N, C-alpha and C positions, 0 to 999 in steps of 0.2 A: 645735643647733634644727633644727625640718626644712631648712633650709637645707644641702643639702651640700655644700657646698663647691668647687662645679664650677667647669670654666673659666672666670673671671668680671674683673671690675676689680677681686675683692677678695683674688683669691688671695696677690696681695704679702706680705699680712698676715694672710691666715686658716692655719692649720693646728692638727691635732687634738695634744692628748697623752695621751696612752695612748688616742690613737682621741677624745678628748671632744673635740667641736668648739671649735674656738678663735680665738678677734678679738688680734690685735694694735692695739690704738690707736696710731696714726699721734704723732707730736709733735703735730703740728696737733690731732689730735681732741683729747688729753692737754689742750692750751692749752681748748682749747673748753669741755671738761665742768671742766678746774679755774675756772677766769672764772665757771661758772653758779652753782658749789657754793659761791664766793666773798659771794653774795651773798645767804647763807642765812644769815638772821638767827640769831642766841646762839638755844639755848633746851633747857629741862631736857627732857632723855630722859625724867625717871618723870611730867611732866608735861605730853604732847604735845598742842597747842590745835589744836583746825579750822583755825588762819591758818594754823601748821606744815604741818598737811597738805594743805591749796590751794594754798600754795607750792609743796610738793611737787610736784606733779600739775602745775604751768604750766612751772615747770623742769624737766621733765623735755621738753618739744617743744623745750625747746632742746639739747638733746642733740644729736650730729652725727651725720646724718642716718643713716650703716651701721649705728650704734650700733641706735639707735629699729629700725631696720628687722629688725635679726635677735630683740631684743624679742622685736615685736610678731608675728615670723612664731612665736617659741615658744609664743608666749602663746596663737596661735591650732591650732596643729600640735604643738606639744613637738620632739622628736625620739625616734628610737631610744634614745638615752643617757639622758634624762630629766636632764639637763645641759650647760649652757656654760660654759665658763671664759672669762676678759674679763681681758689684761693688760694693763698699762700706765697704770691706774687712778691715779689724786691722790690723795695720803693726807696728815695734816696732816706739815709737816715740823717741826715736833718735839715728839718725844715722851715723856711723862713716865719714871718707872721704873713697869718692871709693877706694879701692885698685885699684894698678897699673899694679900689674900680674896678676889680674882675678882669686887667690886665696878669700876665706873669709877672711873679718878682725877679727885681734886678738881684735881691740877693738872693736866690737861686742859684750853685754852684758847681750841682753836680745834674745830671740826665736821665739817672739809674730810670725813673718812671716814663719817659720818655724813650730813651730806651726799648725798656719792656714793652711799651705798645708800638713801636717801630717794627721790633722785632716777628712778635705774635701777631700781630695784622702786616705784612709781609705773606705770612702761610696762606693765607686768605688772599689775596691778591696784586694790586696795586693800590700803592698807596697817594692819597690825593690833597686837595687841599686846595679851596678856592681864592684867587687871588686878590678879591673883593667882600672879603670874609674877615673880617678880626682881620687885616693888615697881611694878612695871608700863610698866619700861624697853620704850620704842618700839625704842630700838638695843643690845643686851645688849652686854657685857665675856664673850668666850670664851677662858678665862686659867684655865693648871692651878693646880688648887690643893695645898699642900703638906697630907700626909695624905688625900688621896684622888684619891692619884693611879691605882690600877684599878678607881675606878667607871666606872661607864656611863655617863656624863651627862657635860657637857661642863666640867668640873670638874678632871676624868678627863683623865692624860697615857698613856694607855694603850692599843693601838691599840680604837676603838669602833664595836662589831657594826654591820653592817647595821642600818638602822633604818630607820621612818615619824617622822616628826616630830613630834611630841605625838601620835603616832598611835591615846593615850587619849583624848584630846580629841573629843566630839562638834563640835568647830570650830574642827578642826585647818588648816594655811598650805596654800594652792594651791603653792606656793613659799619657798625660805627660799635665804638670799642670805647668805656670806658674804666678807668682806673683808679679806685682812692688812694687817696691820700692821708686825709684830715675829716674823721667824723663831725655830727653836727652833733652839736652840747650835749643838748638831750638823747644823743642816741638813738633817735627815734626815724627817722630819713632810711628812706626808703624808694628802689629802684625797681619801678613796675613795667613791665612789657607787656604784649598782645603778640599771637601771630595769627594771620587772615585766613590761615591753614583749618584753627579752630570756628573758625564766624565762617564762610562758606559757607559747609554743610549744614548750615540751621536759617540761611540767606534765603526766601525763595529767587526762582531764577529768576522772574523778570524787574529784582530788585535787582538781584547780581546784574541784571544786561542796563541796567539806567546810571546804575555807578561807575560803568566802566565807559561811558559817554562822557565827551568834555563839554560838560553840563556845571561843575563846579569850580572855584580858584581858592587855588591857597594862598593868604597876605604871605610876602613873605620876608623873611628876620630880619630886629632893625640888624642886625650883627652883619648884614650884604651892603649893610649902608641907605643912606635916602633914597639914593638913585634905583634900587630893587625897589624898596617901599612903591615909588609912586610910579614905577614903568612893570615892573616883571610881575602879574597874577597867573602865577603858572597853573593852567588848566590841569583838571585832575582826568584822566582816562586816558 
C-alpha cells in the first residue's frame, strides 16, 4: 500500500517479503478476525444473496483497526508494487481432501476462508462475481487439475505469466485477493506480482502510446465457458 512502514508503532509486525509490503497479524488481531468471521452464516458460493454482501460490509467495520487502516490507504493510493501481503489470517480448522476437478469440495462444511476474503475485500470496494464464470461463484477455488498442468489459467501448475486479471473483460475487477489454504507438496510455489507504475518510467513514450491503442486482444479464459472463448476477445487499450 501507499503506507511505507516508516518507524512507527507498526514496525514490530510489518516487513517486506521480496519488497512487497507485508503485515503480520498479531495473535490478538487474528482472534478478532476469527471472531468476526464466526458470525458469517453459511451460504452458497454459487448463490450469493444481498444479505451476505450486506453482512460482509458490516462485518468489515469490526476488523482490527490496523488492518482496516492499511486497506483503506491502499484503496486510496495503492503503492508502487500494487500488492499487499497479509500473514496470520485465520483459515478453516479442518480441510477436506483437495478436489480433483477444480471445483469447491462439497465436504467443506465451514466458511472461515470465504468469510475472511469477503470481509477484507469489502473494505476495498463492492464484491463481484460473474454469472458466466465458474457457475457464478463469489469465492472461487484455485486448484491445479491433472491434465491441465501447462495451461496459463488457474487450473494449471506451471509458472503463470504476468497478466491483468480478467483483462479481456469490459468490467474487470479493480482488486483480486488470494488466500492460501494448503501449500504445494514441495513448498516451492510462489505468487509473483508486478505493478505498471514500476514499468512505465522504463518505457519510451512512443511505446506507451502504442500500447494504449486498441490494437491487441486477450483471449478469454476457459473458466468463462465456450461462448466467451468464441466471441469475446477483449481489446486492450
